[in-house]
C-alpha positions as CSV (number, residue, x, y, z in Angstrom):
1,M,73.8,91.9,-55.0
2,N,71.3,92.3,-57.8
3,F,68.6,89.7,-58.6
4,A,70.3,88.3,-61.7
5,D,73.5,87.6,-59.7
6,R,71.7,86.1,-56.7
7,L,69.8,83.9,-59.1
8,D,73.0,82.9,-60.9
9,A,74.7,82.0,-57.6
10,A,71.6,80.1,-56.4
11,T,71.4,78.0,-59.6
12,E,75.2,77.4,-59.5
13,R,74.7,76.0,-56.0
14,V,72.0,73.5,-56.8
15,R,73.2,72.9,-60.4
16,T,69.7,72.7,-61.9
17,P,67.4,75.2,-63.6
18,A,64.3,73.5,-62.0
19,L,61.8,75.8,-60.5
20,V,58.8,74.7,-58.4
21,G,55.5,76.6,-58.7
22,I,53.4,76.8,-55.6
23,D,49.9,76.8,-57.0
24,P,47.6,75.5,-54.3
25,H,44.6,74.6,-56.4
26,L,41.9,73.9,-53.8
27,D,40.3,71.1,-55.9
28,L,43.6,69.2,-56.2
29,L,44.7,69.3,-52.5
30,P,45.2,65.9,-50.8
31,D,42.3,64.6,-48.7
32,E,43.9,65.7,-45.4
33,Y,43.4,69.3,-46.6
34,A,39.9,68.7,-48.0
35,A,38.4,71.3,-45.6
36,A,40.3,74.0,-47.5
37,R,37.8,73.7,-50.3
38,D,34.7,73.6,-48.1
39,P,32.9,77.0,-48.3
40,R,31.2,76.3,-44.9
41,V,34.6,76.3,-43.2
42,P,35.8,79.8,-42.0
43,L,38.3,81.4,-44.4
44,A,40.9,81.6,-41.7
45,E,40.9,77.8,-41.2
46,R,40.9,77.2,-45.0
47,A,43.9,79.6,-45.4
48,E,45.7,77.9,-42.6
49,L,45.4,74.5,-44.3
50,V,46.6,75.9,-47.6
51,E,49.6,77.5,-45.8
52,R,50.4,74.1,-44.1
53,F,50.3,72.3,-47.5
54,C,52.6,74.9,-49.0
55,F,55.0,74.7,-46.0
56,E,55.3,70.9,-46.5
57,L,56.0,71.4,-50.2
58,L,58.7,74.0,-49.4
59,D,60.3,71.5,-47.0
60,V,60.5,69.0,-49.9
61,V,62.2,71.4,-52.4
62,A,64.5,73.4,-50.1
63,G,68.1,72.9,-51.0
64,R,67.3,71.2,-54.2
65,V,66.1,74.1,-56.4
66,A,67.1,77.8,-56.5
67,A,63.7,79.3,-56.3
68,V,60.0,78.8,-55.9
69,K,57.1,80.6,-57.6
70,P,54.0,81.1,-55.5
71,Q,50.9,82.0,-57.5
72,S,49.1,84.7,-55.6
73,A,45.6,84.1,-57.1
74,F,45.1,80.9,-55.2
75,F,45.8,82.7,-52.0
76,E,43.8,85.8,-52.8
77,L,40.8,83.4,-53.4
78,L,40.7,83.1,-49.6
79,G,40.5,86.8,-48.8
80,S,42.8,88.6,-46.4
81,D,43.5,85.3,-44.6
82,G,44.8,83.9,-47.9
83,V,46.9,87.0,-48.5
84,R,48.4,86.5,-45.0
85,A,49.1,82.9,-46.0
86,F,50.9,84.1,-49.1
87,E,53.0,86.4,-47.0
88,N,53.9,83.5,-44.7
89,V,54.8,81.2,-47.5
90,C,57.1,83.8,-49.0
91,A,58.7,84.4,-45.6
92,R,59.1,80.6,-45.1
93,A,60.7,80.2,-48.5
94,R,63.2,82.9,-47.8
95,S,64.1,81.4,-44.5
96,L,64.9,78.2,-46.4
97,D,67.3,80.1,-48.7
98,L,64.9,79.9,-51.6
99,L,64.5,82.8,-54.0
100,V,60.8,83.8,-54.3
101,I,59.3,84.7,-57.6
102,G,55.9,86.1,-56.9
103,D,53.6,85.0,-59.8
104,V,51.4,88.1,-59.5
105,K,51.2,89.2,-63.2
106,R,50.5,92.8,-62.3
107,G,50.4,95.5,-65.0
108,D,48.8,98.9,-64.8
109,I,49.3,102.7,-65.5
110,A,52.4,104.2,-64.0
111,S,51.2,105.3,-60.6
112,T,49.4,102.0,-59.9
113,A,52.3,100.0,-61.3
114,S,54.6,101.9,-58.9
115,A,52.3,100.9,-56.0
116,Y,52.4,97.2,-57.1
117,A,56.1,97.3,-57.5
118,E,56.6,98.8,-54.0
119,S,54.2,96.3,-52.5
120,F,55.9,93.2,-53.8
121,L,59.6,94.2,-54.3
122,A,60.3,96.7,-51.4
123,S,60.5,95.8,-47.7
124,G,57.2,94.3,-46.7
125,E,55.4,91.2,-45.4
126,H,55.1,89.7,-48.8
127,R,58.3,90.8,-50.3
128,C,59.5,88.7,-53.3
129,D,62.8,88.6,-55.0
130,A,61.1,89.0,-58.3
131,V,57.6,89.2,-59.8
132,T,55.9,88.4,-63.0
133,V,54.6,91.5,-64.9
134,S,52.1,92.0,-67.8
135,P,53.3,94.5,-70.4
136,Y,50.1,95.1,-72.2
137,L,49.7,98.8,-71.0
138,G,53.1,99.6,-72.5
139,P,56.5,101.0,-71.2
140,D,54.9,103.1,-68.5
141,T,53.8,99.8,-66.9
142,L,57.3,98.3,-67.0
143,E,59.3,101.4,-66.0
144,P,58.1,101.7,-62.4
145,F,58.9,98.0,-61.9
146,A,62.3,98.4,-63.4
147,N,63.0,101.5,-61.2
148,V,62.1,99.6,-58.0
149,C,64.1,96.6,-59.2
150,A,67.1,98.8,-59.5
151,R,66.7,100.4,-56.1
152,E,65.8,97.2,-54.2
153,D,67.9,94.7,-56.1
154,G,64.7,93.0,-57.3
155,G,63.8,91.2,-60.5
156,M,60.9,91.0,-62.9
157,Y,59.8,88.5,-65.5
158,V,57.8,90.1,-68.3
159,L,55.2,88.0,-70.1
160,L,56.6,87.6,-73.6
161,R,55.6,84.4,-75.3
162,T,53.4,82.5,-72.9
163,S,52.7,78.8,-72.7
164,N,48.9,79.1,-72.8
165,P,47.2,78.0,-76.0
166,G,45.6,81.3,-76.7
167,G,48.7,83.5,-76.1
168,G,49.6,83.6,-79.8
169,A,46.4,85.4,-80.7
170,F,47.9,88.6,-79.4
171,Q,51.6,87.8,-79.1
172,L,52.1,86.8,-82.7
173,H,50.0,89.6,-84.1
174,G,51.5,92.2,-86.4
175,T,54.8,92.8,-88.2
176,P,56.9,92.8,-86.2
177,A,55.0,90.6,-83.9
178,L,53.8,92.0,-80.5
179,W,56.3,89.8,-78.6
180,E,59.2,91.4,-80.6
181,E,58.0,94.9,-79.6
182,V,57.9,93.8,-75.9
183,A,61.3,92.1,-76.3
184,G,62.8,95.4,-77.5
185,A,61.3,97.3,-74.5
186,L,62.5,94.9,-71.9
187,E,65.9,94.7,-73.5
188,R,66.2,98.5,-73.3
189,L,65.1,98.6,-69.7
190,G,67.3,95.7,-68.8
191,T,70.6,97.1,-70.0
192,D,71.2,99.0,-66.8
193,L,70.4,96.0,-64.6
194,I,72.9,93.6,-66.1
195,G,75.0,92.1,-63.3
196,N,78.4,90.5,-63.0
197,S,76.7,87.3,-64.2
198,G,76.2,88.9,-67.6
199,F,72.4,88.6,-67.2
200,S,69.9,91.3,-66.5
201,S,67.5,91.4,-63.6
202,I,64.7,91.9,-66.1
203,G,63.7,88.6,-67.5
204,A,61.1,87.2,-69.8
205,V,58.3,84.5,-69.5
206,V,58.7,82.2,-72.5
207,G,56.7,79.0,-72.7
208,A,58.6,75.8,-73.0
209,T,55.6,74.8,-75.1
210,H,57.1,76.9,-77.9
211,A,60.2,74.9,-78.5
212,A,60.5,75.9,-82.2
213,E,60.6,79.6,-81.3
214,L,62.9,79.4,-78.3
215,A,66.2,79.7,-80.3
216,T,64.9,82.8,-82.1
217,I,63.8,84.4,-78.8
218,R,67.1,83.5,-77.1
219,A,69.1,85.0,-80.0
220,R,67.0,88.2,-79.7
221,L,67.6,88.4,-75.9
222,P,71.0,86.9,-75.1
223,K,71.3,88.6,-71.7
224,T,67.7,88.0,-70.5
225,P,67.0,85.3,-68.0
226,F,64.0,83.2,-69.1
227,L,61.2,81.8,-66.9
228,L,60.0,78.7,-68.8
229,P,56.5,77.5,-67.8
230,G,54.9,74.6,-69.6
231,Y,57.1,71.7,-68.5
232,G,55.2,68.6,-67.4
233,A,51.5,69.1,-67.0
234,Q,51.3,71.4,-70.0
235,G,53.1,69.0,-72.2
236,A,56.6,70.3,-72.7
237,G,59.7,68.1,-72.0
238,A,63.3,68.8,-71.1
239,D,64.5,68.6,-74.7
240,D,62.1,71.4,-75.6
241,V,63.9,73.9,-73.3
242,K,67.4,73.3,-74.6
243,P,67.5,76.3,-76.9
244,A,67.0,78.6,-73.9
245,F,70.4,77.5,-72.4
246,C,73.6,78.4,-74.1
247,D,76.5,78.0,-71.5
248,A,78.3,74.7,-72.1
249,E,80.4,75.0,-69.0
250,S,77.4,75.9,-66.7
251,P,74.5,74.5,-68.7
252,W,71.9,75.4,-66.0
253,R,72.5,79.2,-66.6
254,G,70.0,81.5,-68.3
255,G,66.6,80.2,-67.3
256,L,64.3,78.5,-64.8
257,V,62.1,75.7,-65.9
258,N,58.9,75.6,-64.0
259,S,56.7,72.7,-62.9
260,S,53.8,73.4,-60.6
261,R,51.1,70.7,-60.6
262,G,53.6,68.1,-61.8
263,I,55.4,68.4,-58.4
264,A,52.8,69.6,-55.9
265,F,50.2,67.2,-57.0
266,A,52.3,64.3,-58.1
267,W,50.4,62.2,-55.5
268,R,47.4,62.1,-57.8
269,K,49.4,59.8,-60.2
270,D,51.2,58.0,-57.4
271,S,48.5,57.1,-55.0
272,A,50.7,54.6,-53.2
273,S,53.0,57.4,-51.9
274,H,52.4,60.1,-49.3
275,P,51.9,63.4,-51.1
276,K,55.3,64.7,-49.8
277,D,57.1,61.5,-51.0
278,A,55.3,61.7,-54.3
279,A,56.4,65.4,-54.7
280,S,60.0,64.5,-53.8
281,K,60.1,61.7,-56.3
282,A,58.6,63.9,-59.0
283,L,61.2,66.6,-58.3
284,D,64.0,64.0,-58.5
285,R,62.7,62.9,-61.9
286,M,62.5,66.5,-63.2
287,I,66.0,67.3,-62.1
288,A,67.3,64.2,-63.7
289,D,65.4,64.8,-66.8
290,L,66.8,68.4,-67.2
291,A,70.3,67.1,-66.3
292,A,70.2,64.6,-69.2
293,A,68.8,67.1,-71.7
294,L,71.2,69.9,-70.8
295,D,74.2,67.6,-70.2
296,I,74.6,68.7,-66.6
297,R,77.2,66.5,-64.8
Protein backbone atom coordinates (compact mmCIF):
# COMPACT_ATOMS: atom_id res chain seq x y z
CA MET A 1 0.00 0.00 0.00
CA ASN A 2 1.47 3.35 -0.94
CA PHE A 3 2.17 5.99 1.68
CA ALA A 4 -0.82 8.18 0.84
CA ASP A 5 -3.20 5.27 1.33
CA ARG A 6 -1.51 4.14 4.56
CA LEU A 7 -1.78 7.68 5.87
CA ASP A 8 -5.42 7.92 4.82
CA ALA A 9 -6.22 4.65 6.60
CA ALA A 10 -4.34 5.72 9.72
CA THR A 11 -6.09 9.09 10.00
CA GLU A 12 -9.43 7.37 9.37
CA ARG A 13 -8.70 5.08 12.30
CA VAL A 14 -7.91 7.86 14.79
CA ARG A 15 -10.27 10.44 13.25
CA THR A 16 -7.92 13.37 13.76
CA PRO A 17 -5.26 15.09 11.66
CA ALA A 18 -3.14 15.76 14.75
CA LEU A 19 0.57 15.02 14.33
CA VAL A 20 3.07 15.04 17.18
CA GLY A 21 6.59 16.23 16.53
CA ILE A 22 9.37 14.53 18.46
CA ASP A 23 11.86 17.38 18.91
CA PRO A 24 13.94 16.61 22.02
CA HIS A 25 15.36 20.09 22.67
CA LEU A 26 17.98 19.38 25.33
CA ASP A 27 17.35 22.68 27.11
CA LEU A 28 13.62 21.92 27.47
CA LEU A 29 13.81 18.38 28.84
CA PRO A 30 12.34 17.73 32.30
CA ASP A 31 14.69 17.76 35.28
CA GLU A 32 14.87 13.97 35.43
CA TYR A 33 16.65 14.13 32.05
CA ALA A 34 18.92 17.06 32.96
CA ALA A 35 22.08 15.01 32.45
CA ALA A 36 21.25 14.87 28.73
CA ARG A 37 22.32 18.52 28.39
CA ASP A 38 25.48 18.19 30.49
CA PRO A 39 28.54 18.12 28.18
CA ARG A 40 30.53 16.35 30.89
CA VAL A 41 28.28 13.28 30.62
CA PRO A 42 29.32 10.71 27.99
CA LEU A 43 27.38 11.03 24.73
CA ALA A 44 26.07 7.47 25.01
CA GLU A 45 24.41 8.24 28.35
CA ARG A 46 22.98 11.52 27.09
CA ALA A 47 21.56 9.82 24.00
CA GLU A 48 20.04 7.09 26.16
CA LEU A 49 18.22 9.72 28.23
CA VAL A 50 16.89 11.42 25.09
CA GLU A 51 15.73 8.06 23.78
CA ARG A 52 13.94 7.31 27.05
CA PHE A 53 12.18 10.68 26.98
CA CYS A 54 11.03 10.05 23.41
CA PHE A 55 9.83 6.54 24.26
CA GLU A 56 7.66 7.98 27.04
CA LEU A 57 6.21 10.51 24.62
CA LEU A 58 5.48 7.76 22.09
CA ASP A 59 3.63 5.81 24.77
CA VAL A 60 1.46 8.89 25.38
CA VAL A 61 0.48 9.44 21.74
CA ALA A 62 0.20 5.85 20.47
CA GLY A 63 -3.31 5.00 19.33
CA ARG A 64 -4.37 8.64 19.44
CA VAL A 65 -2.61 10.06 16.37
CA ALA A 66 -1.75 8.60 12.98
CA ALA A 67 1.90 9.61 12.88
CA VAL A 68 4.84 11.18 14.64
CA LYS A 69 7.58 13.39 13.23
CA PRO A 70 11.01 12.95 14.85
CA GLN A 71 13.41 15.80 14.09
CA SER A 72 16.77 14.25 13.29
CA ALA A 73 18.89 17.30 14.16
CA PHE A 74 18.32 16.95 17.90
CA PHE A 75 19.53 13.37 17.73
CA GLU A 76 22.48 14.08 15.42
CA LEU A 77 23.61 16.65 17.98
CA LEU A 78 24.69 13.68 20.11
CA GLY A 79 26.83 12.03 17.45
CA SER A 80 26.58 8.39 16.48
CA ASP A 81 24.89 7.56 19.78
CA GLY A 82 22.22 10.12 18.96
CA VAL A 83 21.73 8.67 15.48
CA ARG A 84 21.26 5.26 17.09
CA ALA A 85 18.66 6.80 19.41
CA PHE A 86 16.87 8.24 16.35
CA GLU A 87 16.83 4.76 14.80
CA ASN A 88 15.44 3.28 18.01
CA VAL A 89 12.75 5.95 18.27
CA CYS A 90 11.67 5.30 14.68
CA ALA A 91 11.55 1.55 15.32
CA ARG A 92 9.62 2.01 18.56
CA ALA A 93 7.08 4.25 16.82
CA ARG A 94 6.53 1.70 14.06
CA SER A 95 6.05 -1.04 16.66
CA LEU A 96 3.23 1.10 18.11
CA ASP A 97 1.53 1.34 14.67
CA LEU A 98 2.52 4.95 14.24
CA LEU A 99 3.62 6.21 10.84
CA VAL A 100 7.02 7.88 11.01
CA ILE A 101 7.72 11.11 9.14
CA GLY A 102 11.44 11.73 9.39
CA ASP A 103 11.96 15.48 9.69
CA VAL A 104 15.36 15.41 7.99
CA LYS A 105 14.95 18.21 5.39
CA ARG A 106 17.47 16.70 3.01
CA GLY A 107 18.15 18.14 -0.44
CA ASP A 108 21.19 17.78 -2.69
CA ILE A 109 22.37 16.94 -6.20
CA ALA A 110 20.92 13.81 -7.76
CA SER A 111 23.50 11.22 -6.70
CA THR A 112 23.57 12.46 -3.11
CA ALA A 113 19.80 12.84 -3.00
CA SER A 114 19.55 9.19 -4.08
CA ALA A 115 21.76 8.18 -1.17
CA TYR A 116 19.66 10.18 1.27
CA ALA A 117 16.46 8.68 -0.12
CA GLU A 118 17.80 5.14 0.13
CA SER A 119 19.03 5.82 3.65
CA PHE A 120 15.71 6.99 5.04
CA LEU A 121 13.07 5.32 2.86
CA ALA A 122 14.51 1.91 1.97
CA SER A 123 15.02 -0.96 4.39
CA GLY A 124 17.32 0.15 7.16
CA GLU A 125 17.70 0.83 10.84
CA HIS A 126 16.21 4.31 10.60
CA ARG A 127 13.64 3.65 7.92
CA CYS A 128 10.84 6.21 7.87
CA ASP A 129 7.47 6.07 6.14
CA ALA A 130 8.09 9.55 4.76
CA VAL A 131 10.65 12.34 4.99
CA THR A 132 10.79 16.10 4.60
CA VAL A 133 12.76 17.35 1.58
CA SER A 134 14.22 20.73 0.64
CA PRO A 135 13.65 21.54 -3.06
CA TYR A 136 16.12 24.40 -3.45
CA LEU A 137 18.48 22.51 -5.80
CA GLY A 138 15.67 21.85 -8.26
CA PRO A 139 13.93 18.83 -9.82
CA ASP A 140 17.06 16.68 -9.72
CA THR A 141 16.84 16.87 -5.93
CA LEU A 142 13.20 15.77 -5.89
CA GLU A 143 13.26 13.06 -8.55
CA PRO A 144 15.53 10.59 -6.68
CA PHE A 145 13.27 10.82 -3.64
CA ALA A 146 10.18 10.32 -5.80
CA ASN A 147 11.76 7.27 -7.43
CA VAL A 148 12.51 5.64 -4.09
CA CYS A 149 9.03 6.57 -2.82
CA ALA A 150 7.53 4.75 -5.81
CA ARG A 151 9.67 1.66 -5.28
CA GLU A 152 9.42 1.48 -1.49
CA ASP A 153 5.87 2.83 -0.98
CA GLY A 154 7.35 5.79 0.84
CA GLY A 155 6.33 9.41 1.04
CA MET A 156 7.94 12.83 0.98
CA TYR A 157 6.86 16.28 2.10
CA VAL A 158 8.47 19.06 0.08
CA LEU A 159 9.11 22.40 1.79
CA LEU A 160 6.71 24.75 0.02
CA ARG A 161 5.45 27.65 2.17
CA THR A 162 7.07 27.16 5.53
CA SER A 163 5.96 28.46 8.92
CA ASN A 164 9.18 30.27 9.86
CA PRO A 165 9.03 34.10 9.71
CA GLY A 166 11.83 34.41 7.15
CA GLY A 167 10.49 31.85 4.69
CA GLY A 168 8.71 34.41 2.56
CA ALA A 169 11.97 36.15 1.65
CA PHE A 170 12.62 33.38 -0.88
CA GLN A 171 9.30 31.57 -1.19
CA LEU A 172 7.33 34.67 -2.23
CA HIS A 173 10.02 36.03 -4.52
CA GLY A 174 9.37 36.38 -8.24
CA THR A 175 6.38 36.20 -10.59
CA PRO A 176 5.19 33.51 -10.34
CA ALA A 177 6.45 33.13 -6.79
CA LEU A 178 9.05 30.48 -6.04
CA TRP A 179 6.53 28.42 -4.05
CA GLU A 180 4.33 28.21 -7.16
CA GLU A 181 7.23 26.87 -9.22
CA VAL A 182 7.90 24.26 -6.55
CA ALA A 183 4.18 23.41 -6.42
CA GLY A 184 4.20 22.70 -10.15
CA ALA A 185 7.22 20.42 -9.82
CA LEU A 186 5.81 18.37 -6.96
CA GLU A 187 2.41 18.13 -8.67
CA ARG A 188 4.05 16.71 -11.81
CA LEU A 189 6.13 14.25 -9.80
CA GLY A 190 3.19 13.30 -7.62
CA THR A 191 0.79 12.32 -10.39
CA ASP A 192 2.18 8.79 -10.67
CA LEU A 193 2.00 8.31 -6.90
CA ILE A 194 -1.69 9.04 -6.42
CA GLY A 195 -3.27 6.17 -4.50
CA ASN A 196 -6.78 4.85 -4.07
CA SER A 197 -7.34 7.59 -1.50
CA GLY A 198 -7.12 10.20 -4.25
CA PHE A 199 -4.04 11.74 -2.64
CA SER A 200 -0.43 11.55 -3.77
CA SER A 201 2.45 10.22 -1.70
CA ILE A 202 4.28 13.45 -2.49
CA GLY A 203 3.10 16.09 -0.05
CA ALA A 204 3.89 19.69 0.79
CA VAL A 205 4.96 21.46 3.96
CA VAL A 206 2.65 24.45 4.31
CA GLY A 207 2.73 26.53 7.47
CA ALA A 208 -0.46 26.87 9.47
CA THR A 209 0.84 30.37 10.18
CA HIS A 210 -0.14 31.35 6.61
CA ALA A 211 -3.89 30.95 6.98
CA ALA A 212 -4.68 33.59 4.35
CA GLU A 213 -2.70 31.66 1.72
CA LEU A 214 -3.89 28.16 2.56
CA ALA A 215 -7.02 28.22 0.40
CA THR A 216 -4.98 29.33 -2.63
CA ILE A 217 -2.38 26.63 -2.08
CA ARG A 218 -5.03 23.95 -1.54
CA ALA A 219 -6.78 24.99 -4.78
CA ARG A 220 -3.44 24.76 -6.57
CA LEU A 221 -2.68 21.30 -5.13
CA PRO A 222 -5.97 19.44 -4.59
CA LYS A 223 -4.40 15.96 -4.47
CA THR A 224 -1.41 16.86 -2.31
CA PRO A 225 -1.37 15.96 1.39
CA PHE A 226 -0.21 18.86 3.53
CA LEU A 227 2.05 18.80 6.55
CA LEU A 228 1.02 21.85 8.55
CA PRO A 229 3.55 23.08 11.14
CA GLY A 230 2.99 26.19 13.21
CA TYR A 231 0.06 25.12 15.39
CA GLY A 232 0.46 25.97 19.05
CA ALA A 233 3.91 27.24 19.98
CA GLN A 234 4.32 29.17 16.70
CA GLY A 235 0.98 30.90 17.10
CA ALA A 236 -1.45 29.24 14.67
CA GLY A 237 -4.78 27.87 15.86
CA ALA A 238 -7.16 25.19 14.65
CA ASP A 239 -9.29 27.66 12.69
CA ASP A 240 -6.22 28.67 10.69
CA VAL A 241 -5.82 25.20 9.15
CA LYS A 242 -9.43 24.80 7.99
CA PRO A 243 -8.74 25.74 4.33
CA ALA A 244 -6.35 22.78 4.03
CA PHE A 245 -9.18 20.30 4.60
CA CYS A 246 -12.00 19.92 2.10
CA ASP A 247 -13.77 16.59 2.72
CA ALA A 248 -17.03 17.21 4.58
CA GLU A 249 -17.68 13.51 5.20
CA SER A 250 -14.14 12.80 6.47
CA PRO A 251 -12.95 16.23 7.58
CA TRP A 252 -9.60 14.95 8.87
CA ARG A 253 -8.45 13.98 5.35
CA GLY A 254 -5.83 15.90 3.42
CA GLY A 255 -3.36 17.06 6.00
CA LEU A 256 -1.50 16.57 9.25
CA VAL A 257 -1.38 19.41 11.78
CA ASN A 258 1.86 19.33 13.73
CA SER A 259 2.55 20.30 17.31
CA SER A 260 5.96 19.57 18.79
CA ARG A 261 6.90 21.70 21.80
CA GLY A 262 3.24 22.24 22.67
CA ILE A 263 2.85 18.53 23.41
CA ALA A 264 6.31 17.28 24.40
CA PHE A 265 7.02 20.17 26.74
CA ALA A 266 3.52 20.99 27.94
CA TRP A 267 4.78 20.33 31.47
CA ARG A 268 6.58 23.70 31.37
CA LYS A 269 3.16 25.41 31.49
CA ASP A 270 1.59 22.76 33.71
CA SER A 271 4.11 22.30 36.48
CA ALA A 272 1.57 20.56 38.71
CA SER A 273 1.46 17.58 36.34
CA HIS A 274 4.01 14.90 35.57
CA PRO A 275 5.50 15.55 32.09
CA LYS A 276 3.70 12.52 30.63
CA ASP A 277 0.37 13.62 32.10
CA ALA A 278 0.89 17.17 30.88
CA ALA A 279 1.66 15.91 27.37
CA SER A 280 -1.42 13.71 27.41
CA LYS A 281 -3.68 16.57 28.47
CA ALA A 282 -2.15 18.87 25.85
CA LEU A 283 -2.80 16.27 23.16
CA ASP A 284 -6.40 15.91 24.33
CA ARG A 285 -6.83 19.67 23.99
CA MET A 286 -5.30 19.71 20.51
CA ILE A 287 -7.47 16.86 19.26
CA ALA A 288 -10.59 18.53 20.68
CA ASP A 289 -9.55 21.89 19.23
CA LEU A 290 -9.14 20.42 15.74
CA ALA A 291 -12.38 18.46 16.05
CA ALA A 292 -14.31 21.63 16.85
CA ALA A 293 -12.73 23.64 14.05
CA LEU A 294 -13.08 20.93 11.39
CA ASP A 295 -16.48 19.67 12.59
CA ILE A 296 -15.21 16.17 13.33
CA ARG A 297 -17.90 14.15 15.11
